[in-house]
C-alpha positions as CSV (number, residue, x, y, z in Angstrom):
1,M,-5.5,-20.5,-33.2
2,K,-6.0,-20.6,-36.9
3,K,-3.2,-19.7,-39.2
4,G,-3.3,-16.1,-40.5
5,T,-5.1,-14.5,-37.6
6,D,-2.0,-13.5,-35.5
7,N,-1.7,-9.9,-36.9
8,K,-5.4,-9.2,-36.4
9,K,-5.4,-9.0,-32.6
10,I,-4.0,-6.0,-30.7
11,I,-3.5,-5.4,-27.0
12,V,-4.2,-1.9,-25.7
13,A,-3.1,-1.4,-22.1
14,Y,-1.8,1.0,-19.4
15,V,1.5,-0.5,-18.2
16,P,3.1,1.7,-15.4
17,V,5.5,-1.1,-14.2
18,L,6.6,-4.6,-15.1
19,H,5.7,-7.3,-12.7
20,E,4.7,-11.0,-12.9
21,G,1.0,-10.1,-13.5
22,Y,1.9,-8.1,-16.6
23,L,4.2,-10.8,-17.9
24,R,1.5,-13.4,-17.5
25,F,-0.9,-11.1,-19.3
26,F,1.5,-10.5,-22.2
27,N,2.4,-14.2,-22.6
28,K,-1.3,-15.2,-22.4
29,H,-2.0,-12.9,-25.4
30,R,1.4,-13.1,-27.2
31,Y,-0.4,-14.3,-30.4
32,A,-1.6,-10.7,-30.7
33,K,1.9,-9.6,-31.9
34,E,1.2,-5.9,-31.3
35,L,0.9,-4.0,-28.1
36,F,-0.3,-0.5,-27.8
37,L,0.8,1.3,-24.6
38,I,-1.3,4.2,-23.3
39,G,0.8,7.4,-23.6
40,T,0.9,10.3,-21.1
41,D,-1.4,12.5,-23.1
42,I,-4.1,9.9,-22.4
43,S,-3.2,9.0,-18.8
44,K,-3.1,12.7,-17.8
45,N,-6.9,12.7,-18.4
46,Y,-7.3,10.2,-15.5
47,K,-6.7,11.6,-12.1
48,Q,-6.0,8.2,-10.6
49,L,-3.2,7.6,-13.1
50,T,-1.6,11.0,-12.6
51,K,-1.2,9.9,-8.9
52,D,0.5,6.6,-9.9
53,L,4.0,7.2,-8.5
54,R,5.2,3.9,-9.9
55,A,4.6,4.9,-13.5
56,I,7.6,4.7,-15.8
57,D,7.7,6.9,-18.9
58,P,5.8,5.0,-21.6
59,L,8.7,5.3,-24.0
60,L,11.1,3.7,-21.5
61,M,8.4,1.0,-20.9
62,K,8.3,0.4,-24.6
63,K,12.1,-0.3,-24.7
64,A,11.8,-2.6,-21.7
65,I,9.0,-4.6,-23.3
66,D,10.7,-4.7,-26.7
67,S,13.7,-6.3,-25.0
68,L,11.5,-9.2,-23.9
69,G,10.9,-10.2,-27.5
70,I,7.2,-11.1,-26.9
71,F,5.6,-8.9,-29.4
72,K,6.4,-8.1,-33.0
73,E,5.8,-4.4,-32.4
74,V,5.2,-2.2,-29.3
75,K,3.9,1.3,-29.8
76,V,3.1,4.2,-27.5
77,I,-0.2,5.7,-28.6
78,G,-1.9,9.1,-27.8
79,E,-5.4,10.4,-27.9
80,A,-5.0,11.4,-31.6
81,D,-4.1,7.8,-32.4
82,L,-7.2,6.5,-30.7
83,K,-9.4,9.0,-32.6
84,K,-7.8,7.8,-35.9
85,I,-6.6,4.4,-35.0
86,D,-6.6,3.0,-38.5
87,G,-3.6,5.3,-39.1
88,I,-1.4,3.1,-36.9
89,S,-1.4,-0.3,-38.6
90,L,-5.1,-1.3,-38.3
91,K,-5.6,-1.8,-42.0
92,N,-8.8,-3.8,-41.3
93,A,-10.4,-1.1,-39.2
94,E,-13.0,1.2,-40.8
95,I,-13.6,4.7,-39.5
96,K,-17.3,5.0,-38.9
97,R,-17.3,8.5,-37.3
98,E,-14.8,10.6,-35.4
99,G,-14.2,9.2,-31.9
100,S,-15.2,5.7,-32.7
101,I,-14.2,2.9,-35.1
102,K,-15.9,-0.1,-36.6
103,G,-13.4,-2.9,-36.5
104,G,-13.2,-5.3,-39.4
105,S,-14.3,-8.9,-38.8
106,N,-10.7,-9.9,-38.3
107,V,-9.7,-7.2,-35.8
108,E,-10.0,-7.7,-32.1
109,F,-8.7,-5.4,-29.3
110,I,-7.6,-7.1,-26.0
111,M,-7.6,-5.0,-22.9
112,P,-7.2,-5.7,-19.2
113,D,-10.6,-5.4,-17.4
114,E,-9.9,-2.1,-15.6
115,D,-11.9,1.1,-15.2
116,V,-9.6,3.2,-17.5
117,M,-9.6,0.6,-20.2
118,Q,-13.4,0.3,-20.1
119,N,-13.7,4.1,-20.3
120,L,-11.4,4.2,-23.3
121,A,-13.3,1.4,-25.0
122,D,-16.6,3.2,-24.4
123,K,-15.2,6.5,-25.7
124,Y,-13.2,5.3,-28.8
125,L,-14.0,1.7,-29.6
126,L,-17.8,1.7,-29.4
127,N,-18.2,-0.4,-32.5
128,A,-15.1,-2.5,-32.3
129,K,-14.7,-6.0,-31.0
130,V,-13.1,-5.7,-27.5
131,N,-12.1,-8.6,-25.3
132,F,-11.6,-7.6,-21.7
133,D,-9.3,-9.9,-19.7
134,S,-10.2,-10.1,-16.0
135,I,-6.6,-10.7,-15.0
136,F,-5.5,-8.7,-11.9
137,L,-2.8,-6.1,-12.8
138,R,-3.4,-3.2,-10.4
139,W,-6.0,-1.8,-8.0
140,D,-8.5,0.1,-10.0
141,K,-11.8,1.7,-8.8
142,H,-13.9,-1.4,-9.5
143,K,-11.5,-3.8,-7.8
144,S,-11.1,-1.6,-4.8
145,F,-14.9,-1.6,-4.1
146,D,-15.5,-5.2,-5.1
147,G,-16.4,-7.5,-2.3
148,Q,-14.6,-10.9,-2.5
149,P,-15.5,-14.1,-0.7
150,V,-13.1,-14.7,2.1
151,N,-10.9,-17.8,1.9
152,A,-11.1,-19.1,5.4
153,D,-8.1,-21.5,5.0
154,Q,-10.6,-24.3,4.7
155,E,-11.3,-24.0,8.5
156,V,-14.8,-23.8,9.8
157,S,-15.7,-23.8,13.4
158,I,-18.8,-25.4,14.8
159,K,-17.6,-25.3,18.4
160,S,-20.2,-24.5,21.0
161,F,-18.1,-21.7,22.5
162,D,-17.5,-20.0,19.2
163,K,-21.2,-20.3,18.1
164,K,-22.4,-19.0,21.5
165,L,-20.1,-16.0,21.5
166,I,-21.0,-15.0,18.0
167,K,-24.7,-15.3,18.9
168,E,-24.1,-13.0,21.9
169,L,-22.2,-10.5,19.8
170,K,-25.1,-10.4,17.3
171,G,-27.3,-9.5,20.1
172,D,-24.9,-6.7,21.2
173,A,-24.7,-5.5,17.6
174,G,-28.4,-4.8,17.7
175,K,-27.7,-2.0,20.1
176,S,-25.6,-0.1,17.6
177,S,-26.7,3.4,16.6
178,D,-25.1,2.9,13.1
179,W,-28.0,3.1,10.6
180,W,-26.2,1.0,8.0
181,R,-24.4,-1.8,9.8
182,H,-24.8,-3.4,13.2
183,I,-21.6,-5.3,14.2
184,G,-20.4,-6.8,17.5
185,A,-16.9,-7.9,18.4
186,A,-15.0,-9.3,21.3
187,V,-11.4,-10.2,22.4
188,V,-10.8,-13.6,23.9
189,K,-7.6,-14.5,25.7
190,G,-6.9,-17.8,27.5
191,G,-10.4,-18.9,26.7
192,I,-11.9,-15.9,28.5
193,V,-13.8,-13.0,27.0
194,I,-11.9,-10.0,28.2
195,M,-13.5,-7.3,26.2
196,K,-16.5,-6.9,23.9
197,T,-18.4,-4.0,22.2
198,H,-20.4,-3.0,19.2
199,N,-19.9,-0.3,16.6
200,H,-21.3,3.1,17.4
201,A,-21.1,6.8,16.6
202,V,-18.8,9.1,18.5
203,P,-18.5,11.3,20.5
204,N,-21.8,9.8,21.5
205,E,-24.2,7.2,20.1
206,Q,-27.0,9.7,19.3
207,M,-24.9,11.9,16.9
208,P,-26.5,10.4,13.7
209,Y,-29.9,11.4,15.0
210,V,-28.7,14.9,15.8
211,E,-26.6,15.7,12.8
212,G,-27.4,13.0,10.3
213,D,-25.0,10.4,9.0
214,P,-22.4,11.2,6.3
215,R,-22.6,7.7,5.0
216,A,-25.9,8.6,3.5
217,D,-24.0,10.5,0.8
218,F,-22.1,7.5,-0.4
219,S,-22.9,4.1,-1.8
220,K,-21.9,0.8,-0.2
221,G,-18.1,0.4,-0.1
222,I,-17.3,4.0,-1.2
223,N,-15.3,6.3,1.1
224,V,-15.8,4.0,4.1
225,E,-13.5,6.2,6.2
226,L,-16.0,9.1,6.0
227,S,-18.2,8.0,9.0
228,T,-19.0,9.1,12.5
229,S,-19.1,5.4,13.5
230,F,-16.3,3.9,15.6
231,H,-15.7,0.4,14.4
232,C,-15.8,-2.2,17.2
233,E,-12.6,-3.9,16.2
234,A,-10.7,-0.6,16.3
235,K,-12.3,0.3,19.6
236,L,-11.3,-3.0,21.3
237,I,-7.7,-2.5,20.2
238,A,-7.7,1.1,21.4
239,E,-9.2,0.2,24.7
240,A,-6.7,-2.6,25.2
241,A,-3.9,-0.2,24.6
242,R,-5.4,2.4,27.0
243,V,-5.6,-0.1,30.0
244,G,-2.4,-1.9,29.2
245,I,-3.7,-5.2,28.0
246,S,-1.4,-7.1,25.6
247,L,-3.2,-8.7,22.7
248,E,-0.3,-10.9,21.8
249,G,-1.7,-14.3,21.0
250,A,-5.3,-13.2,21.6
251,S,-8.3,-14.1,19.4
252,M,-10.9,-11.6,18.0
253,Y,-14.5,-12.5,17.3
254,A,-16.6,-10.3,15.0
255,T,-20.1,-10.8,13.6
256,T,-18.8,-9.5,10.2
257,F,-15.5,-9.8,8.5
258,P,-13.4,-6.7,9.2
259,C,-13.0,-3.8,6.8
260,P,-9.5,-3.1,5.4
261,P,-8.5,-0.5,8.1
262,C,-9.6,-2.7,10.9
263,A,-7.9,-5.7,9.3
264,K,-4.6,-3.8,9.4
265,L,-5.1,-2.9,13.1
266,I,-5.8,-6.6,13.9
267,A,-2.9,-7.8,11.9
268,Y,-0.4,-5.6,13.7
269,S,-1.9,-5.8,17.2
270,G,-0.6,-9.3,18.0
271,I,-4.0,-11.0,17.6
272,K,-3.5,-14.4,16.1
273,E,-7.0,-15.5,15.2
274,I,-10.1,-13.8,13.7
275,F,-13.4,-15.5,14.0
276,Y,-16.3,-14.2,11.9
277,A,-19.8,-15.3,10.8
278,D,-20.8,-13.0,7.9
279,G,-19.5,-10.5,5.3
280,Y,-16.9,-10.5,2.6
281,G,-13.3,-9.3,2.1
282,V,-12.7,-5.8,0.5
283,L,-9.4,-4.6,-0.9
284,D,-6.4,-6.2,0.8
285,G,-7.8,-7.0,4.2
286,E,-7.6,-10.8,3.9
287,R,-4.1,-10.6,2.4
288,I,-2.8,-8.3,5.2
289,L,-4.2,-10.6,7.9
290,K,-2.5,-13.7,6.4
291,S,0.8,-11.9,5.9
292,R,1.0,-11.4,9.6
293,G,0.1,-15.0,10.4
294,V,-3.5,-14.3,11.5
295,K,-5.7,-17.3,11.1
296,I,-9.1,-16.6,9.6
297,I,-11.9,-18.9,10.9
298,F,-15.5,-18.9,9.7
299,V,-18.0,-19.7,12.5
300,K,-20.9,-21.7,11.2
301,T,-23.8,-20.6,13.4
302,G,-26.6,-22.2,11.5
303,K,-30.1,-20.7,11.7
């Protein structure tokens, strides 16, 4: 960092709580010297932030961050400040028109890469230099819908039993009436397949052809719970409960990595292994499985 540039970088962030992620973010950009905290008159315009029950009053948060001694100055800013941001210490910023600024060559805004920060930058900092940091601080809309590669604990199975069963389940998956995804799953205990099924609409498989499918109204990954389809992992666990089969120590095989709701059911059912051959992790599914000691194994089926 060149001498004389410290006061020309400013962090703008929504900080509802202090946890290790925020401390790392602050320390990573401590050369900025100034931190602008999003005030309540800004956060009230974002429904998702008004629902954030963790959120500490920004003025109290300012005192907490001040006590850390990381930044030379911490300020709580409102919408009026964003509209006239040169009035709060940005001497190098030039107002181009109301609602946006043109930052001087030595001014840079640093923001966490979140939906709200991106919206604020698009609305007020159109012509400013903005550096978005991809550090994870909270679940925002983009991260919640983002598919992530599954870390399969470096374990990959090429066992004939696993490959054969996944192949059979892919065949069963083709029977699904779900227009969007065909998935098959099975429960194995003591080396024996005790139950298997595929995802399908309820109360009967033909409902999508009678009434249509509500999934048609949403893009991939959005409002996944709004569906007439019964996920095969959930069905297997429900059926096991109905007939009194304990799943403690059992293994589940699925053609596709489970969605977050199914991952939670698997994690708390007693199942200790999940074998899968395709798909990606969404939200906290992988983390929940691992927190309950469920081993995640990728089955390499080949062509």
